[in-house]
N, C-alpha and C positions, 0 to 999 in steps of 0.2 A: 291822927290820921288825916283829918280834914285839913289841918294846917300844912301837911306835906303834900296836899293836892292829890291824895289817893282817893278813889271812889269808896264811899262809906255806905254800907247797907245795914239798916237795923231790922232784925228779925223779931217781930213782936206778935207771936201767934195768939196771945191772950188779950191783946190791945190794952196793955197796962202801962205803956210808956207815956207818961204825962209831962215829963221834963221838956219844956220848949227849947231850951238850949241844945239838948241832945237831939231832938227832932230836927231843928233848924241846921244843925251841923252836919247832918247826914244827907247824902244825895238821894237815898231811897229809903222808904219804910215799907216793909212787906209783911204780910200776915199769914201766909201759908208756905209750906215747903215747896210746892210747885211754883209759886210766885217767886220764891227765893232763887230756885234753880234757873228759872227763865231770866231773872234779872242778872244773875251772874253771867250767864251765856251772853246776854245782851251787852253787858259792860265790857266783857273781854272781846266781843266780836264787833264792837261799834265800827261802823263804816268811817266815821270821822276821827278815829283814833290815830294819833300821829306815830309814825315809825321814828324812834329816836336813835336808832343804831343802824350802822351799815351792815347788812347781812350778805353773806356769800353763799348761803345754803338755806333752802326751805325744806322742812321735813314734815311729811304727813305722819302725825303722831296720834296714837290711839290709847296708849297705856298697855298695849299688847306686848308680848315677849319680843317679837322681832323689831318693831319700831323703837322700843326702849333701848335694846342693845345697840341699834344703829345710832340713836342719839348719843350714847356714851362713846361710840366709835368716832363719830364726827367731832365731838369735843376733844378726844384724844389726838385728833389730827389738826387741832387748832382752828376748826371751822367756826365761823360766827353764825349760829343756827337760829332760824325763825321757825318754831314749832307751830304747825297749824292743826287744830282739832276740828273735824267736820261733824256738825250736828245735822244728820240727814233723815231724822225721824226714827232712828234705831231705838228700840225699846230699852236697850241697855246703855243709853247715852250717859245717864247719871253715874252708873257704875264705871263706865269707861273713863269719864272725866275725873271722877274722884280718884281712880287708880292712877291716871296720868299725873295728877298733882302729887301723888305719893311716890311714884317711881322715877319720874323725870329728874335728871340732874338738877340740883337746887339752883344752879346759876342760870338755868333756862326758864324757870317758873314765871318770872316776870315778863317773859317774852311771848308766852303762849297767846295765840290769837284763835278765837272761836269763830268759825264761819257757819252761819245757819243757812242750809239749803233744804230744809225738811219738807217744804211744799212740793218738791219734785216727786217724792214717793208717798205723799200723804194718802193716796187712794190705793196703794199697793196692798195686795193680800199676802205679801211675803211674810214669813214668820220672823224675819229680822225687824219688821215694822210692827206687826201684830203678834205680841208675845203668846206662845202656845202654853197650854196647861200640860206639862210633861207627864202628869199622872194619867191624863185622858187622851191626849192627842198624839198621834203617830206622826213624827216629823222626819222627812227625808231631806237629802241635800238639795233636791230640786225645790223643796218648799222654802228654802232660804234664798232663792235666786232673786236678785234685783237687776233689772235691765241696765246694762252698760255701767254698772257701779264703778268699776275700776277706771273706765274711760272718763266717767264724770269726775272722779276724784282727781285724776291726773290733769284733766283739762282745767278744773278750778284752780288747782295748785299752780299750774303753769301760767294761768292768767294773772294770779296774784304775784307770782314771781316776776313776770315781765313788767307788770305795773310798777313794782318796787325796784326794778333794776337788779333782781337776783338772777344769776346765771344758771344755777343748778337746783333742780327739784329732786329730793331724795325720797325713795319709797323702799320699804323693807320687804318687798315681794320676794317670795321663795318659789321656785319652779316646782316644788313638790306638793303644792296646795291641792287638796282633794275636792275643792269646791267646783261647781258646775258652770261657773260664769264663762261665757264664750269669749270674753275679753280678759282671760286669765291664763295667758301662755307666754312663754319667752319670745316666741315669734311675734305675737301681737305687740308686746312692749318694745321690741327692737324696731318694728316699723313705726310705731307711734313716736319713739324717740327721734328717729331719723326725720320724720315729718316736722316735728316741732323745732328741731335744729335747723332744718332747711328753710322753713318759713317763719322763723322767729329767732329769738336769742336765748331760748331756754333748752338746757340739756337735761333729759331724764336720767337719773343715776340710780341704779339698783345693785348695790354692792353684794347683796345676798342672793342674787338670782340663780347662781350655781351652787349655793350652799345647801346642805341638808339642815334640818332643824337641830340635829345634834351639833353641827358645826356652829350654829348661832348660839346654842347653849354654852358650848365650850368657850367661845369668844366672850360671852356675857360674864362667865365666871372669871375669866382673865381680867376683865375690865371692872370687876366688883359691882356688877349690875344686880339690883335686887330682883332677880328673875322670878323668885317664888311669889312675889307680890303682884306680878303682872296679871292681866285679865284678858282672855281671848274668846270667851264663849259667845256664840251668836244666837243660841236658843233660849237662854235663861238670863234674866237681868240681875240676878243676885248670886247664884251659885253655879259654877261650871257644870254643865250637864254631862260631859264626858263622852258624848256620842256625836255631836255636830262635827263638821269637817275641821273646824279650828281646834276643837278639843282633841279630836283623833290625832291630828298632826302634832299637837303639843305633847300628848302622852307618849306617842311613838318616838318623838324626839328625845324625851327624857330616858325612855327605855334603851334607845340606841346609844345614847351618851353613856349611860351606866354600863352597858355591855362593853363598849369600847374602853371605858376607864378600867374595868376589872380584867379585861382581856386585851391589852394594848397591841398584841401581835395580830389580832383579827382585823 
């Protein structure tokens, strides 16, 4: 791995690695799981990392159902995709990222870039940042609110895209989202896209904005997407809670898809 100039990380939780050749060949030696995760994020999101390919599409990717289906769709359309994973302090970042590496099309894995913007929300009381105890805490959709989250994500993505000369930024936004963000409507995204196009060179593309979740699931099945392995929960970092806005949309989408599949005339 070192000879091929790939970053090498040694995970040595018990500090038992004594082989100097092994240590000197590695770029990093870490001793805890948190340190390992932070190092991986750092390596993948390094500011000085070189872009070795010409991309024509930047995709906001999270390991969720919608963005994963969109990744497969873009590849089917022969797009050269740069997947961007945003680490914004979400307590489920590790699960999201691990899921992303499992469900993303294999040919895109080496292109994933991690962008760390977690300082922006580090003082937030949002339950997307501070994980609730779902046995004890009552969590509403309002408790998951993060100020201008979608605007921030698209602004960051558009800035990266324009810097790298990428003309299209793709988001898997669906207009049926139950979340309470004020920047989460078709009208908002239409106006933002118009502004970015008028004052820059970036076009915001949202192919699923008029889709239902069932439509996305149907497309995912057609494209052989591992949709069952995707992860979308905002309230729990390990197991889908089933009641947050993302989980509600996901469950309703599968129910609707199943109903349409068994009763095609409806």
